[in-house]
Residue frames as qw, qx, qy, qz and C-alpha x, y, z in Angstrom:
[[0.791, 0.259, 0.453, -0.319, -4.94, 14.40, -1.06],
 [0.098, -0.340, 0.787, 0.504, -3.68, 12.14, -3.86],
 [0.728, 0.372, 0.229, -0.528, -5.95, 11.12, -6.73],
 [0.285, -0.137, 0.864, 0.391, -5.95, 8.26, -9.17],
 [0.268, -0.097, -0.651, -0.704, -8.37, 7.10, -11.81],
 [0.575, -0.415, -0.635, -0.307, -10.69, 5.28, -9.41],
 [0.643, -0.518, -0.458, 0.330, -9.42, 6.21, -5.95],
 [0.017, -0.854, 0.171, -0.491, -8.49, 9.10, -3.68],
 [0.678, -0.143, -0.525, 0.494, -5.90, 8.84, -0.92],
 [0.210, -0.814, 0.036, -0.541, -6.44, 11.04, 2.12],
 [0.095, 0.394, -0.730, 0.550, -4.83, 11.20, 5.56],
 [0.455, -0.365, -0.809, 0.081, -6.24, 8.95, 8.26],
 [0.276, -0.508, 0.127, -0.806, -8.54, 10.60, 10.80],
 [0.205, -0.149, 0.802, -0.541, -9.67, 9.56, 14.28],
 [0.712, 0.181, 0.218, -0.642, -13.18, 8.86, 12.97],
 [0.678, 0.384, -0.568, -0.263, -11.64, 6.08, 10.82],
 [0.148, -0.447, 0.829, -0.300, -10.51, 4.03, 13.83],
 [0.693, 0.041, 0.599, -0.399, -13.49, 1.68, 14.13],
 [0.805, 0.537, -0.076, -0.241, -13.55, 0.96, 10.39],
 [0.326, 0.644, -0.685, 0.099, -9.80, 0.29, 10.42],
 [0.403, -0.294, 0.788, -0.361, -10.31, -2.05, 13.38],
 [0.840, 0.271, 0.295, -0.367, -13.00, -3.93, 11.43],
 [0.692, 0.622, -0.359, -0.074, -10.54, -4.43, 8.57],
 [0.024, 0.589, -0.770, 0.244, -7.77, -5.53, 10.93],
 [0.653, -0.109, 0.651, -0.372, -10.05, -8.34, 12.17],
 [0.843, 0.462, 0.009, -0.277, -10.45, -9.60, 8.58],
 [0.775, -0.273, 0.485, 0.299, -7.97, -12.44, 7.88],
 [0.672, 0.509, 0.365, 0.395, -7.87, -11.77, 4.13],
 [0.087, 0.975, -0.038, 0.198, -7.16, -8.08, 4.70],
 [0.537, -0.740, 0.392, 0.098, -4.31, -8.91, 7.11],
 [0.840, 0.075, 0.421, 0.333, -2.86, -11.27, 4.53],
 [0.509, 0.682, 0.219, 0.478, -2.47, -8.38, 2.07],
 [0.033, -0.859, 0.124, -0.496, -1.86, -5.48, 4.46],
 [0.803, -0.202, -0.426, 0.365, 0.95, -6.34, 6.86],
 [0.179, 0.506, -0.220, 0.815, 1.32, -2.86, 8.35],
 [0.598, -0.645, -0.143, -0.453, -1.12, -3.32, 11.23],
 [0.211, 0.396, -0.741, 0.500, 0.30, -3.74, 14.73],
 [0.097, 0.134, 0.823, -0.544, -2.75, -4.31, 16.89],
 [0.189, -0.478, -0.709, -0.482, -6.50, -4.85, 16.62],
 [0.275, -0.552, -0.561, 0.552, -7.05, -2.96, 19.90],
 [0.164, 0.866, 0.388, 0.268, -9.13, 0.17, 19.22],
 [0.328, -0.916, 0.062, 0.223, -7.07, 2.40, 21.55],
 [0.595, -0.310, 0.479, 0.566, -3.86, 1.26, 19.84],
 [0.431, 0.516, 0.553, 0.492, -5.37, 2.03, 16.45],
 [0.040, -0.969, -0.232, -0.068, -6.38, 5.51, 17.65],
 [0.473, -0.737, 0.264, 0.404, -2.83, 6.13, 18.90],
 [0.590, 0.041, 0.565, 0.575, -1.43, 4.95, 15.58],
 [0.262, 0.769, 0.455, 0.364, -3.75, 7.32, 13.69],
 [0.270, -0.949, -0.052, 0.152, -2.79, 10.12, 16.07],
 [0.562, -0.499, 0.395, 0.529, 0.88, 9.55, 15.32],
 [0.470, 0.226, 0.617, 0.590, 0.20, 9.72, 11.56],
 [0.164, 0.858, 0.476, -0.105, -2.14, 12.73, 11.50],
 [0.012, -0.938, 0.128, 0.323, 0.59, 15.34, 11.09],
 [0.605, -0.209, 0.597, 0.483, 2.87, 13.27, 8.83],
 [0.526, 0.791, 0.031, -0.312, 3.49, 14.86, 5.43],
 [0.869, 0.311, 0.143, 0.357, 5.65, 14.00, 2.47],
 [0.240, 0.886, -0.139, 0.371, 7.29, 17.40, 2.74],
 [0.574, -0.729, 0.365, -0.079, 9.00, 16.37, 5.99],
 [0.509, 0.591, -0.625, -0.031, 12.43, 15.03, 4.93],
 [0.109, -0.349, 0.864, -0.347, 12.52, 12.77, 8.00],
 [0.807, 0.026, 0.178, -0.563, 9.22, 11.01, 7.38],
 [0.092, -0.305, 0.941, 0.112, 9.71, 7.23, 7.34],
 [0.084, 0.338, 0.935, 0.062, 6.06, 6.15, 7.00],
 [0.353, 0.148, 0.030, -0.923, 2.86, 7.59, 5.61],
 [0.125, 0.284, 0.950, 0.035, -0.45, 5.73, 5.55],
 [0.302, 0.024, -0.192, -0.934, -3.56, 6.87, 3.72],
 [0.550, 0.338, 0.655, -0.393, -7.24, 6.01, 3.77],
 [0.059, 0.015, 0.738, 0.672, -8.20, 4.79, 0.30],
 [0.437, 0.452, 0.453, -0.633, -11.56, 6.10, -0.87],
 [0.462, 0.437, 0.686, 0.353, -13.52, 5.21, -3.96],
 [0.152, -0.064, 0.169, 0.972, -13.42, 8.33, -6.12],
 [0.179, -0.425, -0.641, -0.614, -17.04, 8.18, -7.26],
 [0.504, -0.701, -0.355, -0.357, -18.57, 8.52, -3.79],
 [0.015, 0.653, -0.535, 0.535, -15.60, 8.84, -1.37],
 [0.913, -0.342, -0.052, -0.215, -16.53, 5.54, 0.30],
 [0.224, -0.675, 0.701, -0.058, -13.55, 4.29, 2.38],
 [0.938, 0.191, -0.205, -0.206, -12.39, 0.97, 0.91],
 [0.922, -0.018, -0.188, 0.337, -8.90, 0.33, 2.27],
 [0.401, -0.851, 0.207, 0.269, -5.49, 1.49, 3.43],
 [0.804, 0.438, 0.026, 0.401, -2.31, 2.21, 1.50],
 [0.208, -0.958, 0.182, 0.074, 1.00, 3.90, 2.06],
 [0.642, 0.532, -0.446, 0.326, 4.74, 3.82, 2.11],
 [0.698, -0.702, 0.142, -0.004, 6.92, 2.67, 4.97],
 [0.767, -0.285, 0.289, 0.497, 10.64, 2.29, 5.54],
 [0.430, 0.890, 0.059, 0.139, 11.10, 5.41, 3.41],
 [0.700, -0.404, 0.195, 0.557, 14.85, 5.67, 2.93],
 [0.356, 0.928, 0.024, -0.108, 15.66, 8.90, 1.11],
 [0.264, -0.731, 0.570, 0.267, 19.40, 8.41, 1.50],
 [0.359, -0.156, 0.873, 0.291, 19.30, 5.12, -0.41],
 [0.349, 0.223, -0.376, -0.829, 16.28, 6.02, -2.55],
 [0.377, -0.144, -0.871, -0.282, 13.76, 3.31, -1.71],
 [0.457, -0.133, 0.432, -0.766, 10.56, 2.56, 0.18],
 [0.059, 0.171, 0.983, 0.023, 8.19, -0.30, 0.80],
 [0.441, -0.172, -0.286, -0.833, 4.62, -0.08, -0.48],
 [0.094, 0.180, 0.914, -0.350, 1.76, -1.37, 1.66],
 [0.448, 0.002, -0.205, -0.870, -1.85, -1.67, 0.57],
 [0.043, 0.199, 0.972, -0.117, -5.00, -3.57, 1.34],
 [0.398, -0.289, -0.375, -0.786, -8.64, -3.39, 0.31],
 [0.170, -0.050, 0.767, -0.616, -10.71, -3.67, 3.48],
 [0.651, 0.252, 0.234, -0.676, -14.16, -3.75, 1.91],
 [0.540, -0.019, 0.830, 0.138, -14.74, -7.26, 0.58],
 [0.565, 0.661, 0.490, -0.058, -17.11, -6.14, -2.18],
 [0.220, 0.931, -0.195, -0.218, -14.41, -3.79, -3.53],
 [0.484, -0.449, 0.692, 0.292, -11.71, -6.46, -3.93],
 [0.464, 0.116, 0.765, 0.430, -10.81, -7.60, -7.45],
 [0.311, 0.835, 0.444, -0.091, -12.41, -4.48, -8.95],
 [0.563, 0.600, 0.084, 0.561, -9.27, -2.77, -10.32],
 [0.292, -0.948, 0.026, -0.127, -8.64, -0.58, -7.29],
 [0.798, -0.434, 0.213, 0.361, -5.32, -2.27, -6.50],
 [0.631, 0.353, 0.272, 0.635, -3.77, -1.23, -9.82],
 [0.027, 0.871, 0.149, 0.467, -4.89, 2.35, -9.29],
 [0.603, -0.792, 0.083, 0.046, -3.51, 2.37, -5.74],
 [0.812, -0.144, 0.238, 0.513, -0.16, 1.00, -6.97],
 [0.460, 0.571, 0.231, 0.640, 0.14, 3.65, -9.67],
 [0.205, -0.915, -0.049, -0.345, -0.64, 6.49, -7.24],
 [0.733, -0.637, 0.161, 0.177, 1.79, 5.13, -4.62],
 [0.769, 0.070, 0.264, 0.578, 4.52, 4.63, -7.22],
 [0.249, 0.778, 0.163, 0.553, 3.99, 8.18, -8.52],
 [0.455, -0.879, 0.065, -0.126, 4.43, 9.42, -4.95],
 [0.829, -0.379, 0.235, 0.337, 7.57, 7.35, -4.47],
 [0.682, 0.203, 0.321, 0.625, 9.25, 8.26, -7.76],
 [0.242, 0.627, 0.264, 0.692, 8.05, 11.78, -8.50],
 [0.371, -0.870, -0.080, -0.316, 7.19, 13.33, -5.15],
 [0.721, -0.647, 0.215, 0.125, 9.91, 11.70, -3.05],
 [0.338, 0.794, -0.493, -0.113, 12.45, 11.22, -5.85],
 [0.700, -0.345, 0.624, -0.033, 13.12, 7.58, -5.00],
 [0.232, 0.467, -0.748, -0.411, 14.79, 5.09, -7.34],
 [0.357, -0.024, -0.926, -0.120, 13.07, 1.90, -6.17],
 [0.640, -0.256, 0.239, -0.683, 9.85, 0.72, -4.56],
 [0.292, 0.138, -0.946, -0.015, 9.32, -2.76, -3.19],
 [0.761, -0.311, -0.096, -0.561, 6.67, -5.05, -1.77],
 [0.059, -0.242, 0.932, -0.261, 6.93, -7.74, 0.89],
 [0.741, -0.043, -0.239, -0.626, 4.30, -10.39, 0.19],
 [0.619, -0.275, 0.682, -0.277, 3.50, -13.42, 2.31],
 [0.015, 0.212, -0.915, -0.344, 4.09, -16.74, 0.56],
 [0.165, 0.373, 0.905, -0.120, 0.51, -17.83, 1.30],
 [0.298, 0.693, 0.231, -0.615, -0.94, -14.76, -0.48],
 [0.560, 0.170, 0.667, 0.462, -1.01, -16.20, -4.01],
 [0.286, 0.847, 0.422, 0.152, -3.23, -13.47, -5.44],
 [0.191, -0.940, 0.120, 0.256, -0.91, -10.74, -4.13],
 [0.521, -0.382, 0.590, 0.484, 2.15, -12.44, -5.62],
 [0.486, 0.408, 0.663, 0.397, 0.53, -13.00, -9.00],
 [0.138, 0.942, 0.307, 0.007, -0.87, -9.46, -9.10],
 [0.293, -0.836, 0.265, 0.380, 2.49, -7.86, -8.26],
 [0.502, -0.182, 0.671, 0.514, 4.35, -9.89, -10.87],
 [0.397, 0.589, 0.630, 0.313, 1.71, -9.26, -13.54],
 [0.001, 0.973, 0.131, -0.189, 1.87, -5.52, -12.78],
 [0.551, 0.745, -0.250, 0.279, 5.63, -5.55, -13.44],
 [0.463, -0.754, 0.442, -0.147, 7.36, -6.10, -10.10],
 [0.633, 0.430, -0.639, 0.076, 10.47, -8.30, -10.25],
 [0.882, -0.459, -0.105, -0.008, 11.00, -11.08, -7.72],
 [0.187, 0.795, -0.494, 0.298, 14.21, -10.26, -5.87],
 [0.252, 0.264, -0.865, 0.345, 14.25, -12.93, -3.22],
 [0.716, -0.466, -0.406, -0.325, 12.54, -14.81, -0.45],
 [0.126, -0.480, 0.663, -0.560, 13.08, -14.61, 3.30],
 [0.575, -0.119, -0.799, -0.132, 12.41, -18.11, 4.58],
 [0.539, -0.526, -0.638, 0.160, 10.11, -18.62, 7.57],
 [0.224, 0.323, -0.148, 0.908, 10.19, -14.91, 8.31],
 [0.399, -0.271, 0.179, -0.857, 6.81, -14.38, 9.98],
 [0.024, 0.144, 0.957, -0.252, 4.60, -16.44, 12.27],
 [0.465, 0.013, -0.156, -0.872, 1.02, -16.44, 10.93],
 [0.840, -0.089, -0.077, -0.530, -1.85, -18.59, 12.15],
 [0.866, -0.349, 0.345, -0.093, 0.32, -21.11, 13.93],
 [0.876, 0.120, 0.261, 0.387, 3.04, -21.56, 11.33],
 [0.282, -0.594, 0.281, 0.699, 6.08, -19.81, 9.91],
 [0.610, 0.720, 0.331, 0.001, 5.60, -18.21, 6.50],
 [0.561, 0.002, 0.280, 0.779, 8.13, -17.11, 3.89],
 [0.174, 0.853, 0.172, -0.462, 8.06, -13.53, 2.62],
 [0.647, 0.409, 0.364, 0.531, 8.74, -12.71, -1.03],
 [0.151, -0.681, 0.035, 0.715, 10.49, -9.44, -1.83],
 [0.531, 0.565, 0.502, 0.384, 9.50, -7.86, -5.14],
 [0.234, -0.576, 0.019, 0.783, 11.01, -4.65, -6.46],
 [0.478, 0.733, 0.411, 0.257, 10.36, -2.13, -9.20],
 [0.425, -0.243, 0.082, 0.868, 12.89, 0.46, -10.34],
 [0.224, 0.663, 0.149, -0.699, 11.78, 3.87, -11.56],
 [0.199, 0.420, -0.604, -0.648, 12.91, 3.17, -15.14],
 [0.001, 0.149, 0.980, 0.130, 11.04, -0.17, -15.12],
 [0.175, 0.591, 0.616, -0.490, 7.91, 1.61, -13.91],
 [0.225, 0.635, -0.130, -0.727, 8.19, 4.22, -16.64],
 [0.154, 0.272, -0.804, -0.506, 8.50, 1.45, -19.26],
 [0.273, 0.268, 0.898, -0.216, 5.33, -0.39, -18.17],
 [0.034, -0.267, -0.607, -0.748, 2.69, -0.12, -20.93],
 [0.260, -0.655, -0.710, -0.012, -0.21, 0.03, -18.45],
 [0.313, -0.491, -0.310, 0.752, 0.99, 3.21, -16.71],
 [0.019, 0.139, -0.227, -0.964, 0.51, 5.80, -19.48],
 [0.293, -0.347, -0.729, -0.512, -2.78, 4.19, -20.54],
 [0.391, -0.574, -0.670, 0.262, -4.08, 4.22, -16.96],
 [0.235, -0.428, -0.177, 0.854, -2.92, 7.80, -16.32],
 [0.050, -0.090, -0.474, -0.874, -4.41, 9.03, -19.59],
 [0.326, -0.513, -0.741, -0.285, -7.82, 7.81, -18.44],
 [0.396, -0.711, -0.485, 0.320, -7.71, 9.70, -15.14],
 [0.310, -0.166, 0.061, 0.934, -6.08, 12.86, -16.51],
 [0.060, -0.471, -0.564, -0.676, -9.40, 13.78, -18.12]]
């Protein structure tokens, strides 16, 4: 279990499947969280089953997805994780989405990012973390840039979403850039208490 200031990350469990399915049906959630493969409940259960025994200690792990819970009451609010973990080249992609609409824009995203980046840099020893953000997800792009991610490029017409091709922006953050961000020590100081 990983803890932040406002959130807790725990492994996915079979009992989460119906809630995850509800989030997968939400267009705004899918815009932010592009890790889902199917909205079919049986497919979601199989996906959870394949992730249940995944741990960071396994040097071959390429993906780990967590249930995000609000720390105050352990209410499930979203999903977050790392995928395309490449230990040889020292990088991984971050994925996150707040499934509960009333929990969006409440500061949970920053906390999730800091916990995921701590996992990437200090638990896995990676040098870089990156995000792939759909061009039509303005809030996600603005939030990533304001956090400190650097725009590295754009893949044109990379995905087909709602009847049209969408560009994907690639934003990266190096470990030394993360450590230089003024928000990180302030945020961590608040949840170290």
